[in-house]
Each structure stands twice: as structure tokens, then as C-alpha cells.
C-alpha positions in Angstrom: 90.5 -23.0 1.1 88.9 -21.1 -1.6 88.9 -17.3 -1.3 85.1 -17.4 -2.7 82.7 -16.3 0.4 80.6 -19.2 1.4 77.6 -17.1 0.7 78.3 -16.9 -3.0 79.3 -20.6 -3.5 77.2 -23.1 -5.5 76.2 -26.4 -3.6 78.8 -28.2 -5.4 81.6 -25.8 -4.7 80.6 -25.9 -0.9 80.3 -29.5 -0.9 83.9 -30.0 -2.5 85.3 -27.4 -0.2 83.6 -29.2 2.9 85.0 -32.5 1.9 88.5 -31.0 2.0 88.0 -29.6 5.3 86.8 -32.9 6.7 89.7 -34.8 5.2 92.1 -32.3 6.8 90.5 -32.7 10.1 90.3 -36.3 9.9 94.1 -36.5 9.1 94.7 -34.8 12.5 98.0 -33.1 11.2 96.6 -29.5 11.5 97.7 -27.3 14.4 95.0 -26.5 17.1 94.3 -23.1 15.9 94.1 -24.2 12.4 91.7 -27.0 13.2 89.5 -24.3 15.0 89.5 -22.0 12.0 88.7 -25.5 9.7 85.9 -26.5 11.9 84.5 -23.1 11.8 84.9 -22.8 7.8 83.2 -26.2 7.9 80.4 -25.5 9.9 79.5 -22.6 7.3 80.1 -24.8 4.3 77.6 -27.3 5.9 75.0 -24.5 6.6 75.5 -23.2 2.8 74.8 -26.9 1.5 71.9 -27.3 3.6 70.2 -24.1 2.5 70.9 -24.8 -1.2 69.3 -28.2 -0.6 66.5 -26.9 1.0 66.0 -24.4 -2.2 65.9 -27.3 -4.2 63.5 -29.2 -2.5 61.2 -26.2 -2.5 61.5 -25.8 -6.2 60.7 -29.8 -6.7 57.7 -29.4 -4.3 56.3 -26.7 -6.6 55.9 -29.0 -9.5 52.0 -29.5 -9.9 50.6 -32.8 -10.6 46.9 -34.0 -11.8 44.9 -36.5 -10.1 46.8 -39.4 -11.6 50.2 -38.1 -10.4 51.2 -36.7 -13.7 53.2 -33.6 -13.7 51.1 -30.7 -15.2 53.5 -27.7 -14.7 55.1 -25.6 -11.9 53.8 -23.2 -9.3 55.9 -20.4 -7.9 57.3 -21.0 -4.6 57.0 -17.9 -2.4 60.4 -16.3 -1.2 62.3 -17.7 -4.1 
């Protein structure tokens, strides 16, 4: 596992580590206590990925279109 706090990870970093965690849990060769820690870390990583995806969706949603559907620019999204 990475020493980087989950809250500072990019989407790609969190996704890579989440895939590693899932792989370890699926193999089932991890002690129970370690499995619990991995599951908790995985839950944090999943939440981080969801947050980063939501931010990206909001940025895409901020693209303004004219009446023909042609992009005309962007509008600021509150809170970003």
C-alpha cells in the first residue's frame, strides 16, 4: 500500500491501489486482521475515486452549449 494519504491521491493513483487491494482480498491469502484493514483502505479509496469522478462530471457539466449543441465555452461551477 502507498504511504500517500488517500485524500491527496489522484484518481489514477487511488484506482491503481484499489485494484491492488481488491486483488489481495480476492486471493484470500491474507490474515483476517489484515483483510479488515485492506477492506477499510479499499472503502476509502473507492470514496476518493467517486469524489474525483464527481468533480470531473461537474466540470464537464459546466461546458456551455449554444442552441445547436455546439460548445461555446465554460461556466464556472460553484464550489470547485
